[in-house]
C-alpha positions in Angstrom: -13.9 -33.1 -20.2 -10.7 -30.6 -20.5 -9.0 -28.6 -17.4 -8.3 -25.9 -20.1 -9.9 -26.6 -23.7 -8.0 -24.9 -26.4 -9.4 -26.7 -29.0 -12.6 -25.1 -28.4 -11.4 -21.4 -28.6 -9.4 -22.7 -32.4 -12.7 -24.0 -33.4 -14.3 -20.7 -33.1 -11.3 -18.8 -34.6 -9.6 -21.8 -36.9 -10.4 -19.3 -40.4 -8.7 -16.3 -38.7 -5.7 -18.0 -37.2 -5.2 -20.5 -40.2 -5.3 -17.0 -42.4 -3.0 -15.2 -40.2 -0.4 -17.8 -40.5 -0.7 -18.3 -44.2 0.1 -14.4 -44.7 3.1 -15.1 -42.5 4.3 -18.2 -44.2 3.9 -16.1 -47.7 5.4 -12.8 -46.2 8.2 -14.8 -45.1 9.1 -12.1 -42.6 9.1 -14.5 -39.6 11.1 -12.1 -37.4 9.6 -8.7 -35.9 6.8 -9.1 -39.0 4.7 -6.0 -39.5 2.1 -8.8 -37.4 3.9 -8.0 -34.2 3.7 -3.9 -34.3 -0.1 -4.3 -35.3 -0.4 -6.8 -31.9 1.9 -4.5 -30.0 -0.2 -1.5 -30.7 -3.8 -3.5 -30.1 -2.2 -4.9 -26.8 -1.4 -1.4 -25.6 -4.9 -0.5 -26.3 -6.3 -3.2 -24.4 -4.2 -2.7 -21.5 -4.4 0.9 -21.2 -0.8 1.6 -21.8 1.4 4.0 -23.9 3.7 0.8 -24.9 3.6 -2.6 -25.5 6.5 -4.9 -26.6 6.6 -8.6 -27.3 9.2 -10.9 -26.1 9.9 -14.6 -26.2 8.3 -15.5 -22.9 6.8 -14.2 -20.0 9.8 -14.9 -17.5 11.7 -12.5 -20.1 9.0 -9.7 -19.9 10.6 -9.6 -16.4 13.9 -9.7 -17.2 13.7 -7.4 -19.6 13.1 -4.0 -17.2 15.2 -5.6 -14.8 18.2 -5.2 -17.3 17.0 -2.0 -18.4 16.9 -0.8 -14.5 20.5 -2.0 -14.4 19.5 -4.1 -11.0 22.1 -3.6 -8.5 23.4 -7.1 -7.8 22.5 -8.1 -3.6 19.8 -5.5 -4.0 16.5 -6.6 -2.1 13.2 -7.0 -4.2 10.4 -8.6 -2.3 7.6 -11.0 -4.1 5.3 -13.5 -2.7 6.3 -17.2 -2.4 2.7 -18.3 -3.1 3.3 -18.1 -7.3 5.2 -20.0 -9.9 9.1 -19.8 -9.3 9.5 -17.2 -12.5 8.8 -14.3 -10.2 11.8 -15.2 -8.4 13.9 -16.9 -10.7 14.5 -13.6 -12.4 15.5 -11.7 -9.4 18.4 -14.2 -8.6 19.3 -14.6 -12.2 20.1 -10.8 -11.8 22.0 -11.2 -9.1 19.6 -9.7 -6.5 17.9 -11.2 -2.9 14.5 -12.3 -3.9 12.9 -11.2 0.0 9.5 -13.5 0.5 6.3 -11.3 1.1 3.3 -13.0 2.7 -0.3 -13.2 0.7 -3.6 -11.9 1.8 -5.6 -15.0 2.8 -8.7 -14.1 0.4 -7.2 -13.5 -2.5 -4.0 -15.4 -2.4 -2.3 -12.0 -3.7 0.5 -9.8 -2.3 -0.6 -8.6 1.6 0.4 -4.9 1.5 0.7 -5.1 5.8 3.4 -8.1 4.8 4.8 -5.9 2.5 5.3 -3.4 4.7 6.9 -5.4 7.8 9.4 -7.2 5.1 10.4 -3.6 3.8 11.2 -2.5 7.7 13.0 -6.3 8.3 15.7 -5.7 5.2 16.0 -2.1 6.2 17.2 -3.7 9.4 19.4 -5.9 7.9 21.0 -3.5 6.1 19.7 -4.6 2.4 20.1 -2.1 -0.5 16.0 -2.2 -1.5 15.3 -1.8 -5.2 11.8 -2.9 -6.2 8.5 -5.1 -5.8 6.9 -7.4 -7.8 3.5 -8.0 -7.1 1.7 -11.3 -9.1 -1.8 -11.2 -10.5 -2.6 -14.8 -8.8 -4.8 -17.0 -10.6 -6.5 -13.9 -12.6 -7.0 -11.4 -10.0 -5.3 -8.3 -9.5 -3.1 -7.4 -6.6 -4.5 -4.5 -4.1 -2.2 -2.1 -6.0 -4.2 0.9 -4.4 -2.4 -0.4 -0.9 0.5 -1.9 -2.5 1.9 1.0 -4.9 2.2 3.5 -2.5 4.1 1.3 0.1 6.7 1.2 -2.8 6.9 5.1 -3.6 7.2 5.8 -0.1 10.1 3.7 -0.3 11.7 4.3 -3.6 10.6 1.0 -4.9 10.3 -0.1 -8.6 6.9 -1.9 -8.6 6.2 -4.2 -11.4 2.9 -6.4 -11.9 3.6 -9.8 -13.1 0.4 -10.4 -15.1 1.3 -13.9 -16.6 -2.0 -14.9 -15.0 -3.5 -12.0 -14.5 -3.3 -10.1 -18.2 -6.8 -8.4 -18.6 -7.9 -8.1 -14.8 -9.0 -4.5 -13.6 -9.3 -2.7 -10.5 -11.7 0.3 -10.0 -12.0 0.0 -14.2 -8.2 0.4 -14.3 -5.6 -1.9 -15.3 -2.5 -2.8 -12.9 -0.3 -0.1 -15.1 -2.6 2.9 -13.6 -0.1 1.9 -10.1 2.7 0.4 -11.6 6.2 1.1 -13.4 5.9 -2.0 -15.7 3.3 -4.6 -16.4 4.3 -8.0 -18.0 2.5 -11.1 -19.1 3.0 -14.3 -20.7 1.4 -16.0 -23.4 1.7 -19.4 -22.8 -1.0 -21.6 -24.6 -2.9 -21.9 -21.3 -2.7 -18.5 -20.2 -6.1 -16.7 -20.8 -4.8 -15.2 -23.7 -2.1 -17.6 -24.6 -0.3 -18.3 -28.3 0.5 -21.5 -29.4 4.2 -21.7 -28.0 6.2 -19.4 -25.9 5.7 -15.8 -25.6 5.2 -13.0 -23.4 5.2 -9.2 -23.3 5.5 -6.1 -21.3 3.6 -2.7 -21.0 4.7 0.7 -19.6 4.0 4.5 -20.0 7.5 5.0 -19.4 8.9 6.0 -23.1 12.7 6.2 -22.2 12.0 2.8 -20.4 10.3 1.5 -23.4 13.3 2.3 -25.9 15.6 0.5 -23.7 13.7 -2.6 -23.5 13.2 -2.6 -26.8 17.3 -2.4 -27.4 17.7 -4.9 -24.7 15.2 -7.9 -26.2 17.2 -7.4 -29.6 20.8 -8.2 -28.4 21.5 -4.6 -26.8 20.9 -2.7 -30.3 21.6 0.5 -30.6 21.2 3.3 -33.9 23.7 1.2 -35.8 23.2 -2.3 -36.7 26.5 -3.7 -35.4 27.2 -1.0 -32.5 25.1 -3.1 -29.8 24.9 -0.2 -27.1 24.0 -2.5 -24.1 24.0 -6.1 -23.1 21.0 -7.6 -24.1 18.9 -10.6 -24.7 17.4 -12.4 -28.2 14.0 -12.0 -26.6 11.4 -11.6 -29.7 7.9 -12.5 -30.2 8.0 -14.8 -33.2 5.3 -13.3 -36.3 3.4 -16.7 -36.5 2.8 -16.0 -32.6 1.4 -12.4 -33.0 -0.7 -13.5 -35.8 -2.2 -16.3 -33.7 -2.6 -13.6 -30.9 -4.4 -11.2 -32.9 -7.4 -13.2 -33.5 -7.4 -14.4 -29.6 -7.1 -10.7 -28.5 -10.0 -9.5 -30.9 -12.2 -11.8 -28.7 -10.6 -11.7 -25.4 -13.0 -9.2 -23.7 -16.0 -11.8 -24.4 -13.9 -14.5 -23.3 -12.9 -12.7 -19.9 -16.9 -12.1 -19.6 -17.6 -15.8 -20.1 -14.9 -16.8 -17.4 -16.6 -14.7 -15.0 -20.0 -16.4 -15.7 -18.0 -19.8 -14.9 -16.9 -18.4 -11.8 -20.4 -17.2 -10.4 -21.8 -20.5 -11.0 -19.2 -22.2 -9.4 -19.0 -19.6 -6.4 -22.8 -20.1 -6.4 -23.4 -23.8 -6.1 -19.9 -24.8 -4.5 -19.9 -22.0 -1.4 -20.3 -24.0 2.2 -18.7 -24.9 5.0 -16.3 -27.4 3.3 -15.5 -25.9 0.2 -14.2 -22.8 0.5 -14.2 -20.5 -2.8 -11.9 -17.4 -3.9 -12.9 -13.9 -2.9 -12.7 -11.3 -5.4 -12.2 -7.8 -4.2 -14.3 -5.3 -4.5 -13.9 -3.6 -7.8 -12.0 -6.0 -9.3 -12.6 -8.1 -12.7 -10.8 -11.5 -12.7 -10.0 -12.9 -15.5 -9.8 -16.2 -13.9 -6.7 -18.3 -15.2 -7.5 -20.8 -12.7 -10.5 -21.1 -10.1 -8.6 -22.1 -6.8 -10.6 -23.6 -4.1 -10.0 -25.0 -0.5 -10.9 -28.6 1.0 -9.8 -30.6 3.6 -8.5 -33.4 1.5 -7.2 -31.9 -1.9 -5.5 -35.3 -2.8 -8.5 -37.0 -2.2 -11.0 -34.8 -3.3 -8.9 -34.8 -6.6 -8.9 -38.6 -6.9 -12.8 -38.6 -6.5 -13.0 -35.9 -9.3 -10.4 -37.9 -11.5 -12.7 -41.3 -11.1 -15.7 -38.6 -12.4 -13.3 -38.2 -15.4 -13.3 -34.6 -14.1 -9.5 -33.1 -14.1 -7.8 -31.2 -11.3 -4.4 -29.2 -10.6 -2.9 -28.2 -7.5 -0.9 -24.6 -7.7 0.7 -24.2 -5.5 1.2 -26.7 -3.0 5.2 -26.2 -2.7 5.2 -22.4 -2.6 8.7 -21.2 -3.6 10.4 -20.3 -0.3 10.4 -23.9 0.2 11.9 -25.2 -3.2 15.3 -26.6 -2.7 17.1 -23.5 -5.4 15.3 -20.8 -3.5 14.8 -22.0 0.7 18.7 -19.8 1.6 16.6 -16.5 0.5 15.3 -14.3 2.9 11.4 -14.9 4.2 10.1 -11.4 4.9 10.1 -10.2 8.7 6.7 -11.1 9.9 7.1 -14.6 8.3 4.1 -15.7 5.7 2.3 -18.2 8.0 -0.9 -17.0 5.6 0.6 -18.9 2.7 1.9 -22.2 4.7 -1.7 -22.0 5.8 -3.4 -22.5 2.5 -1.0 -24.9 0.4 -2.3 -28.1 2.2 -5.9 -27.2 1.0 -6.0 -26.0 -2.3 -7.0 -27.3 -5.5 -8.1 -25.9 -8.8 -11.4 -27.0 -10.5 -11.5 -27.0 -14.8 -11.8 -23.4 -16.1 -12.5 -22.1 -19.3 -14.7 -19.9 -21.4 -16.1 -22.8 -23.3 -17.2 -24.8 -20.2 -20.9 -25.7 -20.3 -23.4 -25.2 -18.3 -23.6 -29.2 -17.8 -20.4 -29.7 -17.3 -20.1 -27.1 -14.9 -23.6 -28.7 -13.1 -21.2 -32.0 -13.2 -18.4 -30.6 -11.9 -20.5 -28.9 -9.0 -22.3 -31.7 -8.2 -19.5 -34.3 -8.4 -17.6 -31.4 -5.6 -20.2 -31.2 -3.1 -20.3 -35.1 -2.8 -16.7 -35.6 -2.6 -17.0 -33.4 0.6 -20.1 -34.4 1.5 
């Protein structure tokens, strides 16, 4: 059994993927070929965005707007600690200060009340405030209806880090409806993944889109040999775009299948010994991971491993506890909810091609492991 079965998806799309790769090889347009523009247009349409730009990876997708906005060094950017380090990493790389915010205990996403407290504390400490990066963790939209007004009231830029959550919607709208920038990653294990590294930024701001397009290609201007800003080399490879096109075509169907798996998990696993994830009202999750809580996740994982069922743990050591980030501030009010869940979380196999037989085996083995 695979934790994430990329081979099953590849079998479904093999002809389209191999044909797309062959077209790129035949054309020889390996960098910024026509498939990139085609994919960007279709990605923007799917994500309800005016503009989508492919880039080299999901981390660069977060860096591009920071460079385009010319984020001041030493300014505060609020982000959760219960996430992959890349969210805070790009803030620190830009010379800004990540300020860690607590999570909502049910959804694992940024807590709006904790954000308010962190902003108040940063102001009291005299920090210049710049922005907020909310994360659509495990595939579920953050509570942008609550977070966006807080950001706007304080004059803060707002980014949706949808590396795990691209495709999630809140009341029928993608996160971009509330934010300045939505980013995603096409790392192979993501719900919409390529066969290498890749990422994208989405925005409705035309001027910002033009600036980020410049940044991703060495700060280009209208003259090939006159670069108008300091930039990066961060382009989505044409071959990866060709791979992503057929994957995007079936993405909505795969999201439905992921939700069917999640619903069966929730029905079969929910008990006083297994805490299943809660999805907010009005949210459709892409279920990048299906994360539960048990009293002894290490023992639980060992039991499932004996039954040849893989598990993973995201994230037993949140960013504020990691060596490179432990000197950065935790927001006023602390992050006790983050620290409460890290000794309990463990994730089960999740992908659109998980058979009902395998789902049943996982459910029964999990229930036996906590009996």
